[in-house]
C-alpha positions, 0 to 999 in steps of 0.5 A, a space after each residue: 744459917 744458909 743451907 749447904 748447896 753442893 756445887 753445880 756439876 757439869 752435865 753428862 751426855 750420851 752418844 748414839 749412832 744415827 743409824 740409817 742417816 748418811 748426813 746431818 741434813 737427813 737426820 735433822 729433817 727426819 727429827 723435825 718431821 717426827 717432832 711434828 707428829 708429837 713428842 720426839 723420843 727414842 727407846 732403849 732397854 735400860 734407864 741410864 744409871 747416871 740419868 740424873 746427871 743427863 736429864 734437862 742439861 745433857 744432850 744426845 750427840 749423834 754419830 754419822 760416818 764416825 764423826 760426832 756431828 750434832 746434838 739433841 738436848 735430852 728433855 726427860 726420860 719416861 716409860 715406853 711400850 714393852 717395858 722399854 725406856 723413852 729418851 725424850 729429845 728436842 727435835 731441833 738438831 744443834 750442829 757441833 764442831 765435828 770430832 772423830 768417834 767410833 761407831 758403837 751399839 746402843 749409847 755411851 756416856 760422854 763427859 762434858 769436858 770431852 763434848 764438842 762445842 756448838 757451831 755458831 755464836 762465835 762469830 765464825 758464821 759456821 752455823 749459817 752454812 748448810 748442814 750438808 756443806 758442814 758435813 762435807 767439811 767435817 769429813 775432810 777434817 776442815 772443821 
């Protein structure tokens, strides 16, 4: 008799304001540079209670100018200096279809069903556009 396996659930994501970044191109460049220096991580005070739903499957969605504009896959959680928690992310930013999102402090959960879709791979050619142009189109509500 085969062992019972619970159904695979959708990943859970978190959102965070890209503080100090005025556009997605600047964010992507900064994360790429930091990723060259070693493992890329952000710190937070507390491990998300729902971290098991996030790790290895979910992403950190970035908010710039009140828009969800990009995501970074979350690779793992670990310990950081001073008793803080490290959120290890992939340094390659994935552009998403921009969606309005109010700014907030810290991070917030984002259910998979509510997450914006990645740009590209759908034949539209959107992924080939420069990030700055995509950001401007998103500001105008055109993508």
